[in-house]
N, CA, C, O and the ligand as a Tripos MOL2 file, in Angstrom:
@<TRIPOS>MOLECULE
protein
  261   259    66     0     0
PROTEIN
NO_CHARGES

@<TRIPOS>ATOM
      1 N         -59.8180   48.8000   69.5040 N.3       1 MET1
      2 CA        -59.1310   48.9560   70.8130 C.3       1 MET1
      3 C         -59.9800   48.6510   72.0460 C.2       1 MET1
      4 O         -61.1280   49.0960   72.0840 O.2       1 MET1
      5 N         -59.5260   47.9660   72.9980 N.am      2 ILE2
      6 CA        -60.3690   47.6580   74.1800 C.3       2 ILE2
      7 C         -60.1520   48.8970   75.1930 C.2       2 ILE2
      8 O         -59.0560   49.2490   75.6280 O.2       2 ILE2
      9 N         -61.3050   49.4510   75.4690 N.am      3 ARG3
     10 CA        -61.2400   50.4960   76.4570 C.3       3 ARG3
     11 C         -61.5040   50.0450   77.9320 C.2       3 ARG3
     12 O         -60.9710   50.5620   78.9130 O.2       3 ARG3
     13 N         -62.3720   49.0430   77.9550 N.am      4 SER4
     14 CA        -62.7690   48.5090   79.2660 C.3       4 SER4
     15 C         -63.2860   47.1030   79.1810 C.2       4 SER4
     16 O         -63.7840   46.6580   78.1470 O.2       4 SER4
     17 N         -63.1510   46.3640   80.3650 N.am      5 ARG5
     18 CA        -63.9800   45.0680   80.1690 C.3       5 ARG5
     19 C         -64.5190   44.7410   81.5210 C.2       5 ARG5
     20 O         -64.1020   45.2570   82.5580 O.2       5 ARG5
     21 N         -65.3970   43.9210   81.4530 N.am      6 ALA6
     22 CA        -66.2600   43.5820   82.6830 C.3       6 ALA6
     23 C         -66.6910   42.1980   82.5970 C.2       6 ALA6
     24 O         -66.7410   41.6470   81.4970 O.2       6 ALA6
     25 N         -67.0170   41.5700   83.7040 N.am      7 LYS7
     26 CA        -67.4370   40.1350   83.7410 C.3       7 LYS7
     27 C         -68.8820   40.2100   83.8380 C.2       7 LYS7
     28 O         -69.5130   40.9790   84.5630 O.2       7 LYS7
     29 N         -69.4650   39.1250   82.8420 N.am      8 CYS8
     30 CA        -70.8830   38.9700   82.7290 C.3       8 CYS8
     31 C         -71.2420   38.2400   84.0230 C.2       8 CYS8
     32 O         -70.6190   37.2330   84.3590 O.2       8 CYS8
     33 N         -72.2810   38.7640   84.7770 N.am      9 PRO9
     34 CA        -72.8060   38.0590   85.9580 C.3       9 PRO9
     35 C         -73.6380   36.8590   85.5880 C.2       9 PRO9
     36 O         -74.0800   36.1780   86.5140 O.2       9 PRO9
     37 N         -73.9270   36.4920   84.2410 N.am     10 ALA10
     38 CA        -74.8860   35.4610   83.9620 C.3      10 ALA10
     39 C         -73.9590   34.2320   83.3330 C.2      10 ALA10
     40 O         -74.1610   33.0550   83.6320 O.2      10 ALA10
     41 N         -72.9710   34.6430   82.4700 N.am     11 CYS11
     42 CA        -72.1890   33.4360   81.8810 C.3      11 CYS11
     43 C         -70.6690   33.5370   82.3540 C.2      11 CYS11
     44 O         -69.8280   32.6890   82.0560 O.2      11 CYS11
     45 N         -70.4090   34.6820   83.1340 N.am     12 LYS12
     46 CA        -69.1650   34.7310   83.6590 C.3      12 LYS12
     47 C         -68.0300   34.9930   82.7190 C.2      12 LYS12
     48 O         -66.8750   34.9090   83.1360 O.2      12 LYS12
     49 N         -68.2940   35.3120   81.4530 N.am     13 LYS13
     50 CA        -67.4260   35.6910   80.4470 C.3      13 LYS13
     51 C         -66.9070   36.9830   80.6490 C.2      13 LYS13
     52 O         -67.6080   37.8430   81.1810 O.2      13 LYS13
     53 N         -65.6630   37.2320   80.2520 N.am     14 ILE14
     54 CA        -65.2140   38.6860   80.3100 C.3      14 ILE14
     55 C         -65.7240   39.4770   78.9060 C.2      14 ILE14
     56 O         -65.3310   39.0160   77.8340 O.2      14 ILE14
     57 N         -66.4060   40.4050   78.9090 N.am     15 ILE15
     58 CA        -66.6670   41.2120   77.8480 C.3      15 ILE15
     59 C         -65.7790   42.3280   77.5530 C.2      15 ILE15
     60 O         -65.3980   43.0430   78.4790 O.2      15 ILE15
     61 N         -65.4000   42.5540   76.3130 N.am     16 ASP16
     62 CA        -64.4930   43.5120   76.0380 C.3      16 ASP16
     63 C         -65.2740   44.8770   75.4000 C.2      16 ASP16
     64 O         -66.0230   44.7010   74.4390 O.2      16 ASP16
     65 N         -65.1240   45.9560   75.8370 N.am     17 PHE17
     66 CA        -65.7990   47.1530   75.3170 C.3      17 PHE17
     67 C         -64.8060   48.0150   74.5040 C.2      17 PHE17
     68 O         -63.5980   47.9710   74.7390 O.2      17 PHE17
     69 N         -65.3080   48.7510   73.6020 N.am     18 ASP18
     70 CA        -64.3970   49.6960   72.9140 C.3      18 ASP18
     71 C         -64.6330   51.1590   73.5130 C.2      18 ASP18
     72 O         -64.0190   52.1740   73.1840 O.2      18 ASP18
     73 N         -65.6780   51.0500   74.4870 N.am     19 LYS19
     74 CA        -65.6910   52.4990   75.0460 C.3      19 LYS19
     75 C         -66.0730   52.2290   76.6000 C.2      19 LYS19
     76 O         -66.4760   51.1040   76.8960 O.2      19 LYS19
     77 N         -65.9760   53.0790   77.4540 N.am     20 ARG20
     78 CA        -66.0810   53.0170   78.8980 C.3      20 ARG20
     79 C         -67.5250   53.4330   79.1440 C.2      20 ARG20
     80 O         -67.9040   54.5820   78.9170 O.2      20 ARG20
     81 N         -68.3460   52.4520   79.6240 N.am     21 HIS21
     82 CA        -69.7520   52.7840   80.0300 C.3      21 HIS21
     83 C         -69.9320   53.3950   81.1630 C.2      21 HIS21
     84 O         -69.1160   53.2870   82.0780 O.2      21 HIS21
     85 N         -71.1370   54.1940   81.2620 N.am     22 LYS22
     86 CA        -71.2210   55.0890   82.4520 C.3      22 LYS22
     87 C         -72.2300   54.1240   83.3940 C.2      22 LYS22
     88 O         -72.7930   53.1210   82.9570 O.2      22 LYS22
     89 N         -72.3340   54.5630   84.6070 N.am     23 VAL23
     90 CA        -73.0710   53.5010   85.6540 C.3      23 VAL23
     91 C         -74.6350   53.8590   84.9220 C.2      23 VAL23
     92 O         -74.9180   54.9310   84.3860 O.2      23 VAL23
     93 N         -75.4220   52.8260   85.0400 N.am     24 ARG24
     94 CA        -76.7800   52.8700   84.6390 C.3      24 ARG24
     95 C         -76.9390   52.6500   83.1070 C.2      24 ARG24
     96 O         -78.0820   52.5680   82.6550 O.2      24 ARG24
     97 N         -76.0510   52.5650   82.4230 N.am     25 GLU25
     98 CA        -75.9790   52.1330   81.0560 C.3      25 GLU25
     99 C         -76.3790   50.6770   80.8500 C.2      25 GLU25
    100 O         -76.0580   49.8670   81.7210 O.2      25 GLU25
    101 N         -77.0030   50.3020   79.8500 N.am     26 PHE26
    102 CA        -77.5660   48.9250   79.6480 C.3      26 PHE26
    103 C         -76.6950   48.4050   78.4480 C.2      26 PHE26
    104 O         -76.6240   48.9740   77.3590 O.2      26 PHE26
    105 N         -76.1210   47.3900   78.7510 N.am     27 VAL27
    106 CA        -75.2730   46.5780   77.6160 C.3      27 VAL27
    107 C         -76.1110   45.2020   77.4650 C.2      27 VAL27
    108 O         -76.9130   44.8380   78.3250 O.2      27 VAL27
    109 N         -75.8460   44.4930   76.3090 N.am     28 THR28
    110 CA        -76.3000   43.1600   76.2100 C.3      28 THR28
    111 C         -74.9250   42.4600   76.0980 C.2      28 THR28
    112 O         -73.9350   42.8450   75.4760 O.2      28 THR28
    113 N         -75.0990   41.2850   76.8820 N.am     29 CYS29
    114 CA        -73.7920   40.3180   76.7700 C.3      29 CYS29
    115 C         -73.8500   39.7920   75.3670 C.2      29 CYS29
    116 O         -74.8980   39.4170   74.8410 O.2      29 CYS29
    117 N         -72.5300   39.7820   74.7140 N.am     30 PRO30
    118 CA        -72.4290   39.1920   73.4550 C.3      30 PRO30
    119 C         -72.3520   37.6990   73.4010 C.2      30 PRO30
    120 O         -72.4430   37.0680   72.3480 O.2      30 PRO30
    121 N         -72.1870   37.1830   74.5320 N.am     31 PHE31
    122 CA        -72.0690   35.6430   74.7300 C.3      31 PHE31
    123 C         -73.4630   34.9490   74.9870 C.2      31 PHE31
    124 O         -73.9020   33.9690   74.3850 O.2      31 PHE31
    125 N         -74.0630   35.6520   75.9960 N.am     32 CYS32
    126 CA        -75.4330   34.8840   76.5420 C.3      32 CYS32
    127 C         -76.6490   35.6840   76.0770 C.2      32 CYS32
    128 O         -77.7910   35.2250   76.1130 O.2      32 CYS32
    129 N         -76.3170   36.9890   75.6090 N.am     33 GLN33
    130 CA        -77.6670   37.9910   75.2520 C.3      33 GLN33
    131 C         -78.3110   38.3660   76.3820 C.2      33 GLN33
    132 O         -79.4340   38.8200   76.1650 O.2      33 GLN33
    133 N         -77.9240   38.3220   77.6900 N.am     34 ASN34
    134 CA        -78.6250   38.7180   78.7720 C.3      34 ASN34
    135 C         -78.4210   40.2700   78.8660 C.2      34 ASN34
    136 O         -77.3820   40.7860   78.4560 O.2      34 ASN34
    137 N         -79.3890   40.9640   79.3890 N.am     35 ILE35
    138 CA        -79.2920   42.4580   79.4170 C.3      35 ILE35
    139 C         -78.6350   42.8780   80.8460 C.2      35 ILE35
    140 O         -79.1250   42.4810   81.9030 O.2      35 ILE35
    141 N         -77.7810   43.4990   80.8030 N.am     36 LEU36
    142 CA        -77.0440   43.8970   81.8850 C.3      36 LEU36
    143 C         -76.8970   45.4310   82.1220 C.2      36 LEU36
    144 O         -77.0100   46.2340   81.1960 O.2      36 LEU36
    145 N         -76.6630   45.7640   83.2910 N.am     37 GLU37
    146 CA        -76.7290   47.1810   83.7290 C.3      37 GLU37
    147 C         -75.2440   47.4770   84.3690 C.2      37 GLU37
    148 O         -74.6880   46.6930   85.1390 O.2      37 GLU37
    149 N         -74.7140   48.6670   83.9550 N.am     38 VAL38
    150 CA        -73.4090   49.0290   84.3720 C.3      38 VAL38
    151 C         -73.7620   49.4430   86.0300 C.2      38 VAL38
    152 O         -74.6950   50.1990   86.3000 O.2      38 VAL38
    153 N         -73.0610   48.9600   86.8630 N.am     39 VAL39
    154 CA        -73.2320   49.2160   88.4090 C.3      39 VAL39
    155 C         -71.9760   50.1870   88.7820 C.2      39 VAL39
    156 O         -72.0730   51.0250   89.6780 O.2      39 VAL39
    157 N         -70.9180   50.0210   88.1020 N.am     40 SER40
    158 CA        -69.7550   50.5580   88.5230 C.3      40 SER40
    159 C         -68.8750   51.1150   87.2050 C.2      40 SER40
    160 O         -68.8010   50.4440   86.1750 O.2      40 SER40
    161 N         -68.2970   52.2580   87.3370 N.am     41 GLU41
    162 CA        -67.5560   52.7460   86.2740 C.3      41 GLU41
    163 C         -66.0500   52.4640   86.2660 C.2      41 GLU41
    164 O         -65.3730   52.1320   85.2930 O.2      41 GLU41
    165 N         -65.6230   52.6710   87.6130 N.am     42 HIS42
    166 CA        -64.1210   52.3230   87.8150 C.3      42 HIS42
    167 C         -63.9440   51.5060   88.8730 C.2      42 HIS42
    168 O         -63.8940   51.9730   90.0110 O.2      42 HIS42
    169 N         -63.8280   50.1860   88.6270 N.am     43 PRO43
    170 CA        -63.6090   49.4140   87.4780 C.3      43 PRO43
    171 C         -65.1070   49.1290   87.0080 C.2      43 PRO43
    172 O         -66.0700   49.2010   87.7720 O.2      43 PRO43
    173 N         -65.1870   48.7940   85.6510 N.am     44 GLN44
    174 CA        -66.4650   48.4450   84.8880 C.3      44 GLN44
    175 C         -66.9400   47.1350   85.6290 C.2      44 GLN44
    176 O         -66.3030   46.0870   85.7310 O.2      44 GLN44
    177 N         -68.1680   47.4110   86.1150 N.am     45 LYS45
    178 CA        -69.1160   46.1480   86.7490 C.3      45 LYS45
    179 C         -70.3960   46.0120   86.1830 C.2      45 LYS45
    180 O         -71.1350   46.9700   85.9530 O.2      45 LYS45
    181 N         -70.6810   44.7780   85.9430 N.am     46 LEU46
    182 CA        -72.1910   44.5960   85.4460 C.3      46 LEU46
    183 C         -72.8650   43.9320   86.2650 C.2      46 LEU46
    184 O         -72.2950   43.1260   86.9990 O.2      46 LEU46
    185 N         -74.2160   44.1220   86.3210 N.am     47 ASP47
    186 CA        -75.1500   43.3680   87.1120 C.3      47 ASP47
    187 C         -76.3130   43.1970   86.2840 C.2      47 ASP47
    188 O         -76.4020   43.7850   85.2050 O.2      47 ASP47
    189 N         -77.3480   42.3120   86.7850 N.am     48 TRP48
    190 CA        -78.5790   42.1940   85.8920 C.3      48 TRP48
    191 C         -79.2590   43.5960   85.8850 C.2      48 TRP48
    192 O         -79.2250   44.4160   86.8030 O.2      48 TRP48
    193 N         -79.8500   43.7140   84.7440 N.am     49 ALA49
    194 CA        -80.5130   44.9980   84.5980 C.3      49 ALA49
    195 C         -81.7980   44.7760   85.4870 C.2      49 ALA49
    196 O         -82.2680   43.6490   85.6450 O.2      49 ALA49
    197 N         -82.3110   45.8430   86.0260 N.am     50 GLU50
    198 CA        -83.4500   45.8720   86.9770 C.3      50 GLU50
    199 C         -84.5330   46.7590   86.5830 C.2      50 GLU50
    200 O         -85.6580   46.6330   87.0670 O.2      50 GLU50
    201 N         -84.2140   47.7370   85.6440 N.am     51 ASP51
    202 CA        -85.2940   48.5790   85.1260 C.3      51 ASP51
    203 C         -86.4430   47.8490   84.4730 C.2      51 ASP51
    204 O         -86.2400   47.4080   83.3420 O.2      51 ASP51
    205 N         -87.6290   47.6600   85.0370 N.am     52 PRO52
    206 CA        -88.4770   46.8010   84.5340 C.3      52 PRO52
    207 C         -89.0350   47.0820   83.1680 C.2      52 PRO52
    208 O         -89.3510   46.1680   82.4060 O.2      52 PRO52
    209 N         -89.1590   48.4220   82.8490 N.am     53 LEU53
    210 CA        -89.5890   48.7960   81.4320 C.3      53 LEU53
    211 C         -88.6250   48.3750   80.4090 C.2      53 LEU53
    212 O         -88.9910   47.7320   79.4260 O.2      53 LEU53
    213 N         -87.2520   48.7600   80.6330 N.am     54 ILE54
    214 CA        -86.2480   48.4280   79.6550 C.3      54 ILE54
    215 C         -86.1550   46.8890   79.3850 C.2      54 ILE54
    216 O         -86.1910   46.3300   78.2890 O.2      54 ILE54
    217 N         -86.0240   46.3140   80.6560 N.am     55 VAL55
    218 CA        -85.8330   44.7960   80.5380 C.3      55 VAL55
    219 C         -86.8950   44.1020   79.9130 C.2      55 VAL55
    220 O         -86.6230   43.1650   79.1620 O.2      55 VAL55
    221 N         -88.2930   44.4950   80.1590 N.am     56 SER56
    222 CA        -89.4610   43.8400   79.5190 C.3      56 SER56
    223 C         -89.4230   44.0370   78.0010 C.2      56 SER56
    224 O         -89.7020   43.1450   77.1990 O.2      56 SER56
    225 N         -89.0450   45.3160   77.6660 N.am     57 SER57
    226 CA        -89.0990   45.5210   76.1200 C.3      57 SER57
    227 C         -87.8950   44.8480   75.5450 C.2      57 SER57
    228 O         -88.0950   44.1900   74.5240 O.2      57 SER57
    229 N         -86.6810   44.8960   76.0200 N.am     58 LEU58
    230 CA        -85.4320   44.1930   75.3630 C.3      58 LEU58
    231 C         -85.9280   42.5960   75.4860 C.2      58 LEU58
    232 O         -85.8800   41.8440   74.5130 O.2      58 LEU58
    233 N         -86.3430   42.2320   76.6160 N.am     59 ARG59
    234 CA        -86.5500   40.8020   76.5680 C.3      59 ARG59
    235 C         -87.6370   40.2860   75.5710 C.2      59 ARG59
    236 O         -87.5280   39.1700   75.0620 O.2      59 ARG59
    237 N         -88.6870   41.1160   75.3000 N.am     60 SER60
    238 CA        -89.5500   40.6670   74.4650 C.3      60 SER60
    239 C         -89.0000   40.6320   72.9600 C.2      60 SER60
    240 O         -89.2710   39.7350   72.1610 O.2      60 SER60
    241 N         -88.2690   41.6300   72.7190 N.am     61 ARG61
    242 CA        -87.6410   41.7530   71.4080 C.3      61 ARG61
    243 C         -86.7620   40.5980   71.1600 C.2      61 ARG61
    244 O         -86.7590   39.9890   70.0900 O.2      61 ARG61
    245 N         -86.0250   40.3130   72.1560 N.am     62 GLN62
    246 CA        -84.9980   39.1500   71.9140 C.3      62 GLN62
    247 C         -85.6020   37.7330   72.1950 C.2      62 GLN62
    248 O         -84.8790   36.7480   72.0450 O.2      62 GLN62
    249 N         -86.8780   37.5980   72.5900 N.am     63 LYS63
    250 CA        -87.4800   36.4950   72.9660 C.3      63 LYS63
    251 C         -86.6910   35.5910   73.9110 C.2      63 LYS63
    252 O         -86.4940   34.4040   73.6500 O.2      63 LYS63
    253 N         -86.2520   36.1850   75.0030 N.am     64 LEU64
    254 CA        -85.4060   35.3960   76.0980 C.3      64 LEU64
    255 C         -86.3040   34.7300   77.0450 C.2      64 LEU64
    256 O         -85.9190   33.7110   77.6180 O.2      64 LEU64
    257 N         -87.5660   35.2570   77.2750 N.am     65 TYR65
    258 CA        -88.3270   34.6180   78.1580 C.3      65 TYR65
    259 C         -89.6650   33.9790   77.8160 C.2      65 TYR65
    260 O         -90.3140   33.4020   78.6880 O.2      65 TYR65
    261 ZN        -73.1620   36.7040   79.2890 Zn       66 ZN66
@<TRIPOS>BOND
     1     1     2 1
     2     2     3 1
     3     3     4 2
     4     3     5 am
     5     5     6 1
     6     6     7 1
     7     7     8 2
     8     7     9 am
     9     9    10 1
    10    10    11 1
    11    11    12 2
    12    11    13 am
    13    13    14 1
    14    14    15 1
    15    15    16 2
    16    15    17 am
    17    17    18 1
    18    18    19 1
    19    19    20 2
    20    19    21 am
    21    21    22 1
    22    22    23 1
    23    23    24 2
    24    23    25 am
    25    25    26 1
    26    26    27 1
    27    27    28 2
    28    27    29 am
    29    29    30 1
    30    30    31 1
    31    31    32 2
    32    31    33 am
    33    33    34 1
    34    34    35 1
    35    35    36 2
    36    35    37 am
    37    37    38 1
    38    38    39 1
    39    39    40 2
    40    39    41 am
    41    41    42 1
    42    42    43 1
    43    43    44 2
    44    43    45 am
    45    45    46 1
    46    46    47 1
    47    47    48 2
    48    47    49 am
    49    49    50 1
    50    50    51 1
    51    51    52 2
    52    51    53 am
    53    53    54 1
    54    54    55 1
    55    55    56 2
    56    55    57 am
    57    57    58 1
    58    58    59 1
    59    59    60 2
    60    59    61 am
    61    61    62 1
    62    62    63 1
    63    63    64 2
    64    63    65 am
    65    65    66 1
    66    66    67 1
    67    67    68 2
    68    67    69 am
    69    69    70 1
    70    70    71 1
    71    71    72 2
    72    71    73 am
    73    73    74 1
    74    74    75 1
    75    75    76 2
    76    75    77 am
    77    77    78 1
    78    78    79 1
    79    79    80 2
    80    79    81 am
    81    81    82 1
    82    82    83 1
    83    83    84 2
    84    83    85 am
    85    85    86 1
    86    86    87 1
    87    87    88 2
    88    87    89 am
    89    89    90 1
    90    90    91 1
    91    91    92 2
    92    91    93 am
    93    93    94 1
    94    94    95 1
    95    95    96 2
    96    95    97 am
    97    97    98 1
    98    98    99 1
    99    99   100 2
   100    99   101 am
   101   101   102 1
   102   102   103 1
   103   103   104 2
   104   103   105 am
   105   105   106 1
   106   106   107 1
   107   107   108 2
   108   107   109 am
   109   109   110 1
   110   110   111 1
   111   111   112 2
   112   111   113 am
   113   113   114 1
   114   114   115 1
   115   115   116 2
   116   115   117 am
   117   117   118 1
   118   118   119 1
   119   119   120 2
   120   119   121 am
   121   121   122 1
   122   122   123 1
   123   123   124 2
   124   123   125 am
   125   125   126 1
   126   126   127 1
   127   127   128 2
   128   127   129 am
   129   129   130 1
   130   130   131 1
   131   131   132 2
   132   131   133 am
   133   133   134 1
   134   134   135 1
   135   135   136 2
   136   135   137 am
   137   137   138 1
   138   138   139 1
   139   139   140 2
   140   139   141 am
   141   141   142 1
   142   142   143 1
   143   143   144 2
   144   143   145 am
   145   145   146 1
   146   146   147 1
   147   147   148 2
   148   147   149 am
   149   149   150 1
   150   150   151 1
   151   151   152 2
   152   151   153 am
   153   153   154 1
   154   154   155 1
   155   155   156 2
   156   155   157 am
   157   157   158 1
   158   158   159 1
   159   159   160 2
   160   159   161 am
   161   161   162 1
   162   162   163 1
   163   163   164 2
   164   163   165 am
   165   165   166 1
   166   166   167 1
   167   167   168 2
   168   167   169 am
   169   169   170 1
   170   170   171 1
   171   171   172 2
   172   171   173 am
   173   173   174 1
   174   174   175 1
   175   175   176 2
   176   175   177 am
   177   177   178 1
   178   178   179 1
   179   179   180 2
   180   179   181 am
   181   181   182 1
   182   182   183 1
   183   183   184 2
   184   183   185 am
   185   185   186 1
   186   186   187 1
   187   187   188 2
   188   187   189 am
   189   189   190 1
   190   190   191 1
   191   191   192 2
   192   191   193 am
   193   193   194 1
   194   194   195 1
   195   195   196 2
   196   195   197 am
   197   197   198 1
   198   198   199 1
   199   199   200 2
   200   199   201 am
   201   201   202 1
   202   202   203 1
   203   203   204 2
   204   203   205 am
   205   205   206 1
   206   206   207 1
   207   207   208 2
   208   207   209 am
   209   209   210 1
   210   210   211 1
   211   211   212 2
   212   211   213 am
   213   213   214 1
   214   214   215 1
   215   215   216 2
   216   215   217 am
   217   217   218 1
   218   218   219 1
   219   219   220 2
   220   219   221 am
   221   221   222 1
   222   222   223 1
   223   223   224 2
   224   223   225 am
   225   225   226 1
   226   226   227 1
   227   227   228 2
   228   227   229 am
   229   229   230 1
   230   230   231 1
   231   231   232 2
   232   231   233 am
   233   233   234 1
   234   234   235 1
   235   235   236 2
   236   235   237 am
   237   237   238 1
   238   238   239 1
   239   239   240 2
   240   239   241 am
   241   241   242 1
   242   242   243 1
   243   243   244 2
   244   243   245 am
   245   245   246 1
   246   246   247 1
   247   247   248 2
   248   247   249 am
   249   249   250 1
   250   250   251 1
   251   251   252 2
   252   251   253 am
   253   253   254 1
   254   254   255 1
   255   255   256 2
   256   255   257 am
   257   257   258 1
   258   258   259 1
   259   259   260 2
@<TRIPOS>SUBSTRUCTURE
     1 MET1         2 RESIDUE 1 A MET
     2 ILE2         6 RESIDUE 1 A ILE
     3 ARG3        10 RESIDUE 1 A ARG
     4 SER4        14 RESIDUE 1 A SER
     5 ARG5        18 RESIDUE 1 A ARG
     6 ALA6        22 RESIDUE 1 A ALA
     7 LYS7        26 RESIDUE 1 A LYS
     8 CYS8        30 RESIDUE 1 A CYS
     9 PRO9        34 RESIDUE 1 A PRO
    10 ALA10       38 RESIDUE 1 A ALA
    11 CYS11       42 RESIDUE 1 A CYS
    12 LYS12       46 RESIDUE 1 A LYS
    13 LYS13       50 RESIDUE 1 A LYS
    14 ILE14       54 RESIDUE 1 A ILE
    15 ILE15       58 RESIDUE 1 A ILE
    16 ASP16       62 RESIDUE 1 A ASP
    17 PHE17       66 RESIDUE 1 A PHE
    18 ASP18       70 RESIDUE 1 A ASP
    19 LYS19       74 RESIDUE 1 A LYS
    20 ARG20       78 RESIDUE 1 A ARG
    21 HIS21       82 RESIDUE 1 A HIS
    22 LYS22       86 RESIDUE 1 A LYS
    23 VAL23       90 RESIDUE 1 A VAL
    24 ARG24       94 RESIDUE 1 A ARG
    25 GLU25       98 RESIDUE 1 A GLU
    26 PHE26      102 RESIDUE 1 A PHE
    27 VAL27      106 RESIDUE 1 A VAL
    28 THR28      110 RESIDUE 1 A THR
    29 CYS29      114 RESIDUE 1 A CYS
    30 PRO30      118 RESIDUE 1 A PRO
    31 PHE31      122 RESIDUE 1 A PHE
    32 CYS32      126 RESIDUE 1 A CYS
    33 GLN33      130 RESIDUE 1 A GLN
    34 ASN34      134 RESIDUE 1 A ASN
    35 ILE35      138 RESIDUE 1 A ILE
    36 LEU36      142 RESIDUE 1 A LEU
    37 GLU37      146 RESIDUE 1 A GLU
    38 VAL38      150 RESIDUE 1 A VAL
    39 VAL39      154 RESIDUE 1 A VAL
    40 SER40      158 RESIDUE 1 A SER
    41 GLU41      162 RESIDUE 1 A GLU
    42 HIS42      166 RESIDUE 1 A HIS
    43 PRO43      170 RESIDUE 1 A PRO
    44 GLN44      174 RESIDUE 1 A GLN
    45 LYS45      178 RESIDUE 1 A LYS
    46 LEU46      182 RESIDUE 1 A LEU
    47 ASP47      186 RESIDUE 1 A ASP
    48 TRP48      190 RESIDUE 1 A TRP
    49 ALA49      194 RESIDUE 1 A ALA
    50 GLU50      198 RESIDUE 1 A GLU
    51 ASP51      202 RESIDUE 1 A ASP
    52 PRO52      206 RESIDUE 1 A PRO
    53 LEU53      210 RESIDUE 1 A LEU
    54 ILE54      214 RESIDUE 1 A ILE
    55 VAL55      218 RESIDUE 1 A VAL
    56 SER56      222 RESIDUE 1 A SER
    57 SER57      226 RESIDUE 1 A SER
    58 LEU58      230 RESIDUE 1 A LEU
    59 ARG59      234 RESIDUE 1 A ARG
    60 SER60      238 RESIDUE 1 A SER
    61 ARG61      242 RESIDUE 1 A ARG
    62 GLN62      246 RESIDUE 1 A GLN
    63 LYS63      250 RESIDUE 1 A LYS
    64 LEU64      254 RESIDUE 1 A LEU
    65 TYR65      258 RESIDUE 1 A TYR
    66 ZN66       261 GROUP 0 **** ****
């Protein structure tokens, strides 16, 4: 069941979630694997994740950069 959806700022695809994410939660886009941060809960909006610690650890694990 789709609970919420939001547009990926990187690949512009609509991501369907089975839960509603809270602001500042981090999600990974299933299409482009970019790390995104929830910036709005109603409606769900995503932006590039900006927390350097989280981003760098996730990026190194996924070998994105
Ligand atoms: Zn994406």
